C-alpha positions as CSV (number, residue, x, y, z in Angstrom):
1,G,0.9,-38.2,27.8
2,V,-0.4,-41.7,28.2
3,A,1.9,-44.5,26.5
4,K,-0.2,-46.0,23.7
5,M,-0.6,-49.6,24.0
6,S,0.7,-52.0,21.5
7,L,-2.9,-54.1,20.1
8,P,-2.8,-57.4,19.1
9,L,-2.3,-58.1,16.1
10,P,-5.4,-59.6,14.0
11,S,-5.7,-63.5,12.9
12,E,-7.1,-62.6,9.5
13,E,-6.6,-59.3,7.0
14,L,-9.1,-56.7,7.7
15,C,-10.2,-53.6,5.5
16,F,-8.8,-51.3,8.6
17,N,-5.7,-50.6,10.2
18,P,-6.0,-51.5,14.2
19,N,-4.0,-48.7,15.3
20,V,-6.6,-45.6,14.0
21,F,-8.5,-46.7,17.3
22,Q,-5.7,-45.0,19.3
23,S,-6.0,-41.8,17.5
24,E,-6.5,-38.9,19.6
25,E,-8.8,-37.6,16.1
26,F,-10.8,-40.8,15.9
27,S,-14.1,-40.3,14.8
28,V,-16.7,-43.0,14.5
29,D,-18.8,-41.5,11.7
30,E,-15.6,-41.1,9.5
31,F,-14.1,-44.0,10.4
32,V,-17.3,-45.7,8.9
33,S,-17.5,-43.3,6.2
34,Q,-13.9,-44.4,5.1
35,C,-14.4,-48.3,5.2
36,K,-17.9,-48.2,3.4
37,R,-15.9,-46.8,0.4
38,R,-13.8,-49.8,0.1
39,V,-16.0,-52.9,1.5
40,T,-19.9,-53.2,2.5
41,T,-21.5,-52.5,5.8
42,E,-21.7,-56.4,6.2
43,H,-18.1,-56.5,5.8
44,L,-17.0,-54.2,7.6
45,H,-19.3,-55.5,10.3
46,D,-18.0,-59.1,9.7
47,D,-14.3,-57.3,10.3
48,L,-15.3,-55.5,13.4
49,Q,-17.0,-58.6,15.2
50,S,-13.6,-61.0,14.9
51,Y,-11.1,-58.5,15.4
52,Y,-13.6,-57.8,19.2
53,V,-12.9,-61.8,19.7
54,T,-9.1,-61.1,19.2
55,L,-9.0,-57.7,21.6
56,K,-11.2,-59.4,24.3
57,A,-8.8,-63.0,24.2
58,A,-5.7,-61.0,24.5
59,M,-7.4,-59.0,27.5
60,V,-8.0,-62.2,29.2
61,E,-4.7,-63.7,28.9
62,L,-3.2,-60.1,29.9
63,I,-5.3,-60.8,33.2
64,N,-4.2,-64.2,33.9
65,K,-0.6,-63.5,33.1
66,D,-0.2,-60.8,36.5
67,Y,-3.2,-62.4,38.3
68,A,-0.8,-63.7,40.9
69,D,1.5,-61.0,41.3
70,F,-1.7,-58.6,42.3
71,L,-2.9,-61.1,44.4
72,D,0.1,-61.0,46.7
73,L,0.2,-57.1,46.7
74,S,-1.4,-56.3,49.9
75,A,0.7,-59.2,51.4
76,N,3.9,-57.3,50.2
77,L,2.6,-53.9,52.0
78,V,2.2,-55.2,55.4
79,G,4.5,-53.1,57.8
80,M,5.4,-50.4,55.3
81,D,4.1,-47.8,57.1
82,K,5.9,-48.0,60.0
83,Q,9.0,-48.5,57.8
84,I,8.0,-44.8,56.4
85,E,7.7,-43.3,60.0
86,G,11.1,-44.5,61.0
87,L,12.9,-42.1,57.9
88,S,10.5,-39.1,58.8
89,S,11.9,-38.4,62.2
90,P,15.9,-38.4,60.8
91,L,15.2,-36.0,57.7
92,S,13.2,-33.9,59.8
93,Q,16.6,-33.4,62.0
94,L,18.7,-33.0,58.4
95,H,16.1,-30.1,57.2
96,Q,16.4,-28.0,60.0
97,E,20.2,-28.3,60.6
98,I,20.5,-27.0,56.6
99,M,18.0,-24.3,57.5
100,A,20.5,-23.4,60.2
101,I,23.5,-23.5,57.9
102,K,21.7,-21.5,55.5
103,Y,21.1,-18.9,57.9
104,S,24.5,-18.3,59.4
105,M,25.6,-18.4,55.5
106,E,23.3,-15.2,54.6
107,K,24.2,-13.7,57.1
108,V,28.0,-13.9,56.7
109,L,27.1,-12.5,53.0
110,H,25.0,-9.5,53.8
111,S,27.6,-8.7,56.5
112,L,30.1,-8.7,53.9
113,E,27.9,-6.7,51.4
114,N,27.7,-4.2,53.6
115,K,31.5,-3.8,54.2
116,M,31.8,-3.8,50.4
117,A,29.6,-1.2,49.8
118,A,30.8,0.7,52.5
119,R,34.8,0.1,50.7
120,K,32.9,1.4,47.3
121,A,31.3,4.7,48.7
122,L,35.2,5.3,50.8
123,R,36.9,4.9,47.1
124,E,34.5,7.0,45.4
125,K,34.8,10.1,47.6
126,K,38.4,9.5,47.6
127,V,38.2,9.9,43.9
128,K,36.0,12.8,43.8
129,L,38.2,14.3,46.7
130,Q,41.4,14.0,44.3
131,K,39.0,15.0,41.2
132,L,38.3,18.3,43.5
133,M,42.0,18.7,44.5
134,V,42.9,18.8,40.6
135,V,40.3,21.3,40.0
136,M,41.3,23.3,43.1
137,D,44.7,23.5,41.7
138,T,44.3,23.2,38.2
139,T,42.3,26.7,38.4
140,D,44.9,28.3,40.3
141,L,47.5,27.1,38.3
142,L,45.3,28.6,34.7
143,E,44.2,31.7,36.5
144,K,48.4,32.1,37.0
145,L,49.2,31.5,33.7
146,L,46.3,33.4,32.4
147,D,47.5,36.4,34.2
148,I,43.8,36.5,35.0
149,R,44.4,38.2,38.6
150,G,47.7,40.1,37.7
151,G,45.5,42.2,35.1
152,K,47.1,41.0,31.7
153,A,44.8,38.8,30.5
154,G,44.5,38.0,27.0
155,R,48.3,38.2,26.4
156,V,49.7,36.7,23.6
157,M,51.3,33.2,24.8
158,Q,54.4,31.1,23.2
159,G,54.1,28.1,21.5
160,G,54.7,25.8,24.7
161,E,53.1,28.0,26.8
162,L,50.0,27.7,25.1
163,D,50.1,24.4,24.8
164,R,50.6,24.0,28.4
165,V,47.4,25.8,29.1
166,A,45.4,23.8,26.6
167,M,46.9,20.5,28.5
168,E,45.3,22.3,31.9
169,F,42.2,23.6,30.5
170,N,41.3,20.1,29.2
171,K,42.2,18.7,32.3
172,L,39.8,21.3,34.3
173,R,36.9,20.3,32.0
174,H,36.7,16.9,32.3
175,N,37.4,16.8,36.1
176,A,35.1,19.4,36.7
177,S,32.3,17.7,34.0
178,S,32.6,14.4,36.5
179,I,32.0,16.2,39.5
180,A,29.9,18.9,38.7
181,D,27.3,18.9,41.5
182,H,29.7,18.8,44.3
183,S,28.9,22.5,46.2
184,L,32.7,23.2,46.1
185,V,32.7,22.9,42.3
186,K,29.6,25.2,41.6
187,T,31.7,28.1,44.2
188,L,34.6,27.5,41.5
189,T,32.5,28.0,38.8
190,P,32.7,32.1,38.4
191,R,36.3,31.4,38.3
192,M,36.0,28.5,35.6
193,V,33.9,30.3,33.8
194,A,36.6,33.5,33.6
195,I,39.2,31.3,32.3
196,T,37.2,29.5,29.5
197,E,36.4,33.3,28.1
198,C,40.0,34.4,28.7
199,F,41.3,31.9,26.8
200,Q,38.8,32.3,24.3
201,K,40.0,35.7,23.6
202,I,43.5,34.6,23.4
203,L,42.6,31.6,20.8
204,E,39.9,34.0,19.0
205,K,43.2,36.6,19.3
206,M,45.7,34.4,17.9
207,L,43.3,32.9,14.8
208,T,42.3,36.2,13.6
209,Q,46.0,37.9,13.8
210,A,46.7,35.0,11.6
211,L,44.1,35.1,9.6
212,N,45.2,39.1,9.2
213,D,48.9,38.0,8.8
214,K,48.7,35.1,6.5
215,N,50.9,33.8,8.6
216,H,51.1,29.8,7.9
217,E,52.5,28.6,11.6
218,L,50.8,30.8,13.8
219,L,47.4,29.6,12.2
220,L,48.4,26.1,12.1
221,H,49.1,26.6,16.1
222,A,45.9,28.0,16.7
223,L,44.3,25.2,15.0
224,E,45.9,22.6,16.5
225,T,45.5,24.3,20.0
226,Y,41.5,24.1,19.1
227,V,41.8,20.7,18.1
228,L,43.7,19.9,21.7
229,I,41.0,21.2,23.7
230,C,38.6,19.9,21.1
231,R,37.0,23.0,20.1
232,Q,37.1,22.7,16.2
233,D,33.4,24.3,16.5
234,A,34.9,27.6,18.1
235,A,37.1,27.8,15.0
236,E,34.7,27.1,13.0
237,E,32.1,29.7,14.3
238,L,35.0,32.4,14.7
239,F,36.2,31.8,11.1
240,R,32.6,32.0,10.2
241,N,31.4,35.4,11.7
242,Y,34.5,37.2,11.4
243,I,35.3,36.2,7.4
244,V,32.6,34.6,5.7
245,L,29.2,36.7,7.3
246,P,31.0,40.3,6.4
247,N,31.3,39.3,2.5
248,M,28.9,37.5,2.2
249,N,26.6,41.0,3.6
250,E,28.3,41.9,1.0
251,I,27.9,39.8,-2.2
252,I,23.8,38.7,-1.3
253,S,20.9,40.9,-1.6
254,T,17.9,41.1,-3.5
255,K,19.0,44.4,-4.7
256,T,22.1,42.6,-6.5
257,I,20.1,40.0,-8.1
258,L,18.1,43.1,-9.6
259,T,20.1,45.2,-10.3
260,Q,23.7,43.5,-11.8
261,S,23.3,43.0,-15.5
262,E,24.2,38.4,-14.2
263,G,21.4,38.4,-11.9
264,L,21.4,35.8,-9.4
265,V,24.2,34.2,-12.1
266,G,26.5,36.4,-10.9
267,M,25.7,36.4,-7.5
268,Y,26.9,33.1,-7.3
269,S,29.7,33.6,-9.4
270,A,30.9,35.8,-6.7
271,I,30.1,33.5,-4.0
272,L,32.3,30.7,-5.7
273,K,34.8,33.7,-6.0
274,F,35.2,34.3,-2.5
275,I,35.9,30.3,-1.3
276,P,39.6,30.8,-3.1
277,K,40.4,34.2,-2.3
278,Y,39.0,34.5,1.7
279,C,39.1,31.0,2.3
280,G,42.5,28.9,0.4
281,F,44.8,30.3,3.2
282,I,43.0,28.1,6.2
283,L,41.7,25.4,4.3
284,E,45.2,24.6,2.9
285,V,46.6,24.9,6.5
286,S,44.2,23.2,8.1
287,E,45.1,20.1,6.3
288,G,48.1,19.8,7.9
289,V,46.5,19.8,11.3
290,Q,46.8,16.1,13.3
291,G,43.3,14.4,13.9
292,T,40.9,17.1,12.1
293,D,38.7,14.9,10.6
294,E,35.8,17.0,11.6
295,F,37.9,20.6,10.5
296,D,35.6,21.6,7.7
297,F,35.3,25.4,7.5
298,L,34.3,25.2,3.7
299,V,31.0,22.8,5.1
300,N,30.8,24.4,8.6
301,S,31.7,28.1,8.5
302,V,30.7,29.2,4.4
303,W,28.4,27.6,3.5
304,P,25.7,27.7,6.6
305,E,26.2,31.9,6.3
306,V,25.9,31.7,2.6
307,V,22.5,29.7,2.6
308,T,20.8,32.3,5.9
309,A,22.0,34.7,3.7
310,I,19.8,33.6,1.0
311,E,17.1,32.8,3.4
312,T,16.8,36.2,4.8
313,R,18.6,38.4,2.1
314,A,17.6,37.0,-0.9
315,S,14.7,35.0,-0.6
316,V,13.1,35.9,-4.0
317,I,14.4,33.8,-5.6
318,F,12.7,30.7,-4.2
319,A,8.8,32.5,-4.9
320,P,7.4,30.2,-7.6
321,G,4.6,32.5,-9.1
322,N,6.5,32.8,-12.3
323,P,7.6,29.7,-13.7
324,D,10.3,31.1,-16.5
325,T,11.9,33.0,-13.3
326,F,11.8,30.1,-11.1
327,Y,13.4,27.7,-13.9
328,K,15.9,30.1,-14.1
329,N,16.5,30.9,-10.2
330,F,16.3,26.9,-9.6
331,T,18.9,25.8,-12.9
332,A,21.2,29.0,-11.7
333,T,21.2,27.4,-8.4
334,M,22.0,23.4,-9.2
335,D,25.0,24.7,-11.3
336,F,25.9,26.7,-8.3
337,L,25.8,24.1,-6.1
338,D,28.1,21.3,-8.2
339,K,30.0,24.1,-8.4
340,F,30.9,24.6,-4.7
341,E,30.6,20.5,-4.5
342,S,33.9,20.8,-6.9
343,S,35.8,22.7,-4.5
344,C,35.4,20.4,-1.7
345,R,38.8,18.0,-0.9
346,S,37.0,14.4,-0.9
347,I,33.7,12.7,-1.6
348,E,33.3,12.8,2.2
349,Q,33.3,16.3,2.5
350,V,30.8,16.1,-0.4
351,K,28.6,13.7,1.5
352,R,28.9,16.3,4.9
353,L,28.0,18.9,3.0
354,R,24.3,17.2,1.5
355,A,23.6,15.3,5.2
356,H,24.0,19.0,6.6
357,P,21.0,20.8,7.8
358,N,21.6,24.1,6.1
359,Y,21.9,22.3,2.8
360,I,18.9,20.1,3.4
361,S,17.0,23.0,4.5
362,F,17.8,25.4,1.5
363,I,16.7,22.5,-1.2
364,N,13.5,22.0,0.6
365,K,13.1,25.8,0.1
366,W,12.5,25.5,-3.5
367,S,8.9,24.8,-4.1
368,L,9.3,22.3,-7.1
369,P,5.4,21.0,-6.5
370,V,4.3,24.2,-7.4
371,Y,6.6,24.8,-10.2
372,F,5.4,21.6,-11.8
373,Q,1.7,22.4,-10.7
374,I,1.8,25.3,-12.9
375,R,3.7,23.7,-16.1
376,F,0.9,20.8,-15.7
377,Q,-2.4,23.4,-16.3
378,E,-0.1,25.5,-19.1
379,I,0.8,22.3,-21.0
380,A,-2.4,20.1,-20.3
381,G,-4.6,23.2,-20.6
382,N,-2.8,23.4,-24.2
383,L,-3.9,20.6,-25.4
384,E,-7.7,20.7,-23.4
385,S,-8.2,23.7,-25.2
386,K,-7.8,21.7,-28.7
387,L,-10.3,18.9,-27.5
388,D,-12.8,20.1,-29.8
389,L,-15.6,19.4,-33.0
390,P,-15.1,20.0,-35.7
391,L,-11.7,19.2,-36.0
392,K,-9.0,21.9,-37.3
393,E,-6.1,22.0,-39.6
394,A,-3.1,22.3,-38.4
395,D,-2.0,26.1,-39.1
396,E,1.5,25.5,-40.5
397,I,2.5,22.9,-43.0
398,G,4.4,20.5,-41.1
399,L,3.9,16.4,-40.3
400,Y,0.6,16.8,-38.9
401,S,-2.8,17.7,-40.7
402,L,-5.1,18.3,-37.6
403,E,-4.5,21.2,-34.7
404,I,-4.9,18.6,-31.9
405,F,-1.8,16.3,-33.1
406,S,0.0,19.1,-34.1
407,V,-0.5,20.4,-30.3
408,L,0.2,17.3,-28.8
409,S,3.5,17.2,-30.4
410,S,4.5,20.7,-29.2
411,C,3.2,19.5,-25.7
412,L,5.2,16.7,-25.8
413,I,8.2,18.2,-26.9
414,Q,7.8,21.1,-24.4
415,C,7.8,18.7,-21.2
416,W,11.2,18.1,-22.0
417,A,12.2,21.6,-23.4
418,D,14.7,23.7,-21.8
419,G,13.3,26.0,-20.0
420,T,10.5,23.7,-18.2
421,Y,11.9,20.3,-17.8
422,L,13.9,20.0,-14.2
423,S,15.8,17.0,-13.5
424,A,14.5,16.9,-10.2
425,L,11.4,16.5,-11.5
426,V,11.8,13.8,-13.8
427,H,9.2,11.4,-13.2
428,R,6.3,14.0,-12.9
429,F,6.9,14.7,-16.7
430,W,7.2,10.9,-17.9
431,K,4.4,10.5,-16.5
432,L,2.9,14.3,-18.2
433,T,4.0,13.0,-21.1
434,L,1.9,9.4,-20.9
435,Q,-0.7,11.6,-19.6
436,L,-1.3,13.8,-22.7
437,I,-0.9,11.0,-24.9
438,I,-3.2,9.1,-23.5
439,R,-5.8,12.2,-22.8
440,L,-6.4,12.5,-26.4
441,G,-7.1,8.7,-26.9
442,V,-9.7,8.5,-24.3
443,W,-11.2,12.1,-26.2
444,L,-11.1,10.0,-29.5
445,S,-13.0,7.4,-28.1
446,E,-15.9,9.4,-26.8
447,V,-16.0,11.5,-30.4
448,L,-16.0,7.9,-32.2
449,E,-18.8,6.7,-29.8
450,K,-20.9,9.5,-32.3
451,P,-19.3,8.6,-36.0
452,E,-21.3,10.8,-37.3
453,V,-19.7,13.9,-36.0
454,L,-16.9,13.3,-38.3
455,S,-16.4,14.0,-42.0
456,V,-14.5,11.2,-44.4
457,N,-11.6,14.1,-44.7
458,D,-11.7,14.2,-40.9
459,C,-10.8,10.3,-40.9
460,V,-8.5,10.7,-43.3
461,K,-6.6,13.2,-41.6
462,L,-6.8,11.4,-38.3
463,V,-5.5,8.3,-39.4
464,H,-2.4,9.8,-41.2
465,D,-1.5,11.6,-38.0
466,I,-2.0,9.2,-36.0
467,H,0.7,6.8,-38.0
468,T,2.6,10.0,-38.4
469,L,2.4,10.2,-34.2
470,D,3.5,6.7,-33.9
471,E,6.5,6.7,-36.1
472,Q,7.8,9.8,-34.5
473,M,8.0,8.3,-30.6
474,P,11.3,6.6,-31.6
475,N,12.7,10.1,-32.1
476,I,10.9,11.8,-29.2
477,F,12.3,9.0,-27.1
478,N,16.1,8.8,-28.2
479,N,16.3,13.0,-29.7
480,I,14.6,14.6,-27.0
481,I,13.7,12.7,-23.8
482,L,17.2,10.8,-24.0
483,S,19.2,13.7,-24.1
484,K,17.8,15.0,-20.8
485,T,17.9,11.8,-19.0
486,R,19.3,7.9,-18.9
487,Q,16.7,6.9,-16.4
488,F,14.3,5.4,-18.8
489,T,16.5,3.9,-21.2
490,T,14.1,0.9,-21.0
491,Q,11.4,2.7,-21.0
492,Q,11.0,3.5,-24.6
493,V,8.3,0.5,-24.8
494,S,6.6,1.9,-22.5
495,L,6.3,5.4,-24.9
496,Q,5.1,3.1,-27.5
497,Q,2.3,1.1,-25.7
498,T,0.6,4.2,-24.8
499,C,0.8,5.8,-28.2
500,G,-0.7,2.4,-28.9
501,C,-4.3,3.6,-27.3
502,L,-4.4,6.0,-31.0
503,V,-3.4,3.0,-33.2
504,V,-6.1,0.7,-31.6
505,L,-8.8,3.3,-32.7
506,L,-7.9,3.3,-36.3
507,P,-10.2,0.6,-37.2
508,K,-12.7,2.5,-35.7
509,I,-11.9,5.6,-37.8
510,S,-12.0,3.6,-40.8
511,D,-15.4,1.9,-39.8
512,C,-16.6,5.4,-40.0
513,A,-14.9,6.3,-43.1
514,T,-16.7,3.7,-44.7
515,D,-19.5,4.0,-43.0
516,V,-19.9,8.0,-44.1
517,L,-19.1,6.7,-47.9
518,S,-21.2,3.9,-48.8
519,N,-24.3,5.2,-46.9
520,Q,-24.0,8.3,-48.9
521,S,-23.7,5.9,-51.8
522,I,-26.8,3.4,-51.1
523,K,-28.8,6.5,-51.5
524,N,-27.9,6.8,-54.9
525,L,-29.3,3.3,-55.3
526,D,-32.8,4.2,-54.7
527,P,-33.6,4.8,-58.8
528,V,-33.0,1.1,-59.4
529,Y,-36.9,0.6,-57.9
530,T,-38.0,2.6,-60.7
531,I,-36.5,0.6,-63.3
532,P,-39.6,-1.5,-64.0
533,R,-42.1,1.7,-63.8
534,L,-39.9,3.4,-66.8
535,Y,-40.7,0.2,-69.1
536,R,-43.8,-1.4,-68.1
537,R,-46.5,-0.8,-70.5
538,T,-44.7,2.3,-71.8
539,N,-43.7,1.2,-75.3
540,R,-40.3,2.4,-74.4
541,E,-37.8,1.6,-77.1
542,I,-35.5,-1.1,-76.2
543,P,-32.5,-0.1,-73.8
544,S,-29.1,0.5,-75.3
545,K,-27.1,2.4,-72.5
546,A,-27.1,2.4,-69.2
547,S,-29.2,4.5,-66.9
548,S,-28.3,8.1,-65.8
549,Y,-28.2,7.2,-62.2
550,V,-25.6,4.9,-62.4
551,T,-23.3,7.7,-63.1
552,I,-23.8,9.0,-59.4
553,I,-23.8,5.9,-57.8
554,L,-20.2,6.3,-56.5
555,K,-20.2,10.1,-57.1
556,P,-19.1,10.4,-53.3
557,L,-16.5,7.8,-53.8
558,C,-14.5,9.6,-56.9
559,Q,-15.2,13.2,-54.6
560,M,-12.8,11.6,-52.5
561,S,-10.3,10.2,-54.5
562,E,-7.3,12.4,-54.2
563,E,-7.9,12.0,-50.4
564,L,-8.0,8.2,-50.7
565,E,-4.6,7.5,-51.8
566,G,-2.4,4.7,-51.1
567,E,-2.5,1.4,-49.2
568,Q,-5.2,2.6,-46.7
569,G,-7.0,4.7,-49.1
570,L,-7.3,1.6,-51.5
571,K,-8.4,-0.4,-48.4
572,W,-11.5,2.2,-47.6
573,K,-12.1,2.1,-51.3
574,R,-12.6,-1.5,-51.5
575,R,-14.8,-1.8,-48.3
576,V,-17.1,1.3,-49.6
577,I,-17.4,-0.8,-53.2
578,D,-17.6,-3.8,-51.3
579,I,-20.9,-2.7,-49.1
580,V,-22.2,-0.7,-51.9
581,T,-22.1,-3.8,-54.8
582,E,-23.8,-6.0,-51.4
583,R,-26.6,-3.6,-51.4
584,Y,-26.4,-3.0,-55.2
585,H,-27.4,-6.6,-55.5
586,D,-29.8,-7.0,-52.8
587,M,-31.9,-4.4,-54.4
588,T,-31.5,-5.5,-58.3
589,S,-32.1,-9.1,-57.0
590,E,-35.6,-7.9,-55.6
591,V,-36.4,-6.1,-58.5
592,L,-36.0,-9.4,-60.5
593,S,-37.8,-11.5,-58.4
594,N,-40.9,-9.2,-58.8
595,V,-40.6,-8.7,-62.5
596,K,-40.2,-12.3,-62.8
597,R,-43.5,-12.9,-60.2
598,T,-45.4,-10.3,-62.8
599,E,-44.4,-12.2,-65.6
600,D,-45.2,-15.6,-64.3
601,S,-48.8,-14.2,-63.4
602,L,-49.5,-12.3,-67.0
603,L,-48.7,-15.4,-68.4
604,K,-51.0,-17.8,-66.4
605,L,-53.7,-15.1,-66.4
606,K,-53.0,-15.6,-70.7
607,R,-53.7,-19.2,-70.3
608,S,-56.5,-19.1,-68.5
609,R,-58.3,-17.0,-71.1
610,R,-56.4,-18.6,-74.1
611,S,-55.4,-16.0,-76.1
612,L,-51.9,-13.9,-76.1
613,I,-51.3,-10.3,-75.3
614,P,-49.6,-8.5,-78.2
615,E,-45.6,-8.2,-78.0
616,T,-43.9,-4.4,-78.7
617,R,-42.6,-3.8,-82.3
618,S,-39.1,-4.7,-81.0
619,G,-40.3,-8.1,-80.3
620,M,-39.0,-7.4,-76.8
621,S,-40.8,-7.9,-74.1
622,D,-41.5,-5.3,-71.4
623,D,-40.1,-7.8,-68.6
624,N,-37.3,-8.4,-71.0
625,K,-36.6,-4.4,-71.4
626,I,-36.0,-4.6,-67.3
627,R,-33.8,-7.0,-67.3
628,L,-31.8,-5.8,-70.1
629,Q,-31.2,-2.2,-68.6
630,I,-30.5,-4.0,-65.4
631,A,-27.8,-5.8,-66.5
632,L,-26.5,-2.7,-68.8
633,D,-26.8,-0.6,-65.5
634,I,-24.6,-3.2,-63.8
635,E,-22.4,-3.3,-66.7
636,Y,-21.4,0.2,-66.4
637,Y,-21.2,0.5,-62.8
638,I,-18.6,-2.8,-62.7
639,Q,-16.3,0.1,-65.2
640,E,-17.0,3.0,-63.0
641,V,-15.9,0.3,-60.0
642,N,-12.5,-0.3,-61.9
643,K,-11.6,3.4,-63.0
644,I,-11.8,4.1,-59.4
645,L,-9.2,1.7,-58.1
646,T,-7.3,2.4,-61.9
647,S,-7.3,-2.2,-61.8
648,E,-9.1,-4.7,-62.1
649,Y,-10.8,-5.9,-58.9
650,T,-12.2,-9.1,-57.7
651,S,-14.5,-9.7,-54.5
652,S,-17.4,-12.3,-54.1
653,S,-20.0,-9.3,-53.8
654,L,-19.1,-8.0,-57.8
655,T,-19.0,-11.8,-59.1
656,K,-22.3,-11.9,-57.6
657,L,-23.4,-8.8,-59.4
658,L,-21.6,-10.1,-62.3
659,E,-23.3,-12.9,-62.7
660,M,-26.7,-11.6,-62.0
661,A,-26.3,-9.3,-64.8
662,A,-25.6,-11.8,-67.2
663,L,-28.6,-14.6,-66.3
664,A,-30.3,-10.9,-66.4
665,K,-29.2,-10.5,-70.3
666,S,-29.2,-13.5,-71.6
667,T,-32.5,-14.1,-70.2
668,A,-33.7,-11.1,-72.1
669,L,-31.9,-11.8,-74.9
670,T,-32.8,-15.4,-75.4
671,S,-36.7,-15.1,-74.3
672,T,-36.4,-12.1,-77.4
673,D,-35.0,-14.7,-80.0
674,T,-37.0,-16.8,-79.7
675,N,-40.8,-15.2,-79.7
């Protein structure tokens, strides 16, 4: 980019930085807007005008400084074009000479490259020819050593002779593989195949003879020879077909599982007994072979044949249709795998076993998702079938009062019970455990949206069972879940929080119960409005006892006294009494207000007529009888409250009701004495 000029310094302090004009992102609108936030428009105009004068003076000074050089520029350039033309001729000649040298060098380099390529091709042909001669000589030698042409192929060979054959065989394979496309090698292929087959027969005969005779030295020599020719896989395959296959055909079959008393467990036991009996000798000898890191008869010979035999001859064990049978088969198989792995000589061998394709395919044969789905439908379906109204009591006397909570507890335990729980499905059973609790919580939430469907007794039992389940959660987690797996040692809080979806419903359940009881009791307060009709112009005696309706106001609460025990029951009783008392106060207050208005109207009427209304025989007016009756009713009601609560209870609603009763009684008695 163009270098930035250094602008002259202003003669006085400005409201802006002059360097901002050189910025690539300079914007006039933004510049003016920012300056106007600090100073007025007039001040900005004056500063810009002042700096303009400074810039103009600096420009004039710059022009005057270099003016003489500018005028002399044209004079200094006179004759410059001739000087340039004089240089062009030697430069052109120099360029031609350089290009000629470059061409000569490229020609020499190209010639050298061709000669080196030809030399490389000759070397390669020489190497191939040497290898071809080795292949031909080795082929002839091996045919002689193996007596292929003499008709004595497959004869037993001595140790040194066998080692020599192995070394020559390796030499033949190595050299033939590198020149396999040569026509002469292709013509030798039938002879090399015959040599390979003959040598393999000798090794197979040697290995089987060693196994039959339990000849330690012969077996060791045979295995070392297999290692020498890098054909451990051939020895493992021979052992699999010669020893393992016949025995597995006898041990593994569906008939064996169905007819034996121990079933699948007995079949697995027979397989495990086969290992030390028929494989112990070769496993022991193979440990003495040098360089046998990949010589693994247990993993590469025994295990593949076991899996193949099970998958082809006893595949019935994988059927998930019957979950109980599937559980027995799977647990027996996992136990068999543990014992099979214990037969391995090292951790590395166990890792090779688990990484073996047959091991992976064998594990994948078990339809664990299908098994879990069946168990899920069985367990969750059991709970779902009980989510119905009306709520039923538990069939047996136990921790829970309601059937749904008893079933939920059973379902939670079943998730982790023997016969159901599989460690391979631990996360799914944990999720199911949480889902069962949440499902009950969702259903109860829906039920509480219509509280009229629940009775007080239902609410009492719901509260009891929720508290019981919440208290039992640590026991379920520590004694049941942790006994099966240690993966969730830190998840007790999650289980308790999930149970919280039921605990949070307790206030709603309490409200439901108290609403039912209070509504039933409030219906019994209706006779309060009939008290004035009993005494007005009826010439009844002065009341001396409470009305009969007072005895049944709290009857619904009395009928539930046995169920409403304990701290929770006491809270409900007090809540109901407060609601009923509040309503009782409002109704009584309304009646007394009407009595007062009637009394004032009559008094006003008497005064207008200047006459008096005859009093009753007792000397107490009808209005005062009403007041006295209300006071007696309230006093009796308070006594009933104290009986229900078995102790004195004070609340704002009861205090207001007592004060109103005292005022009514005082008014009634005072007015009578005055009269």
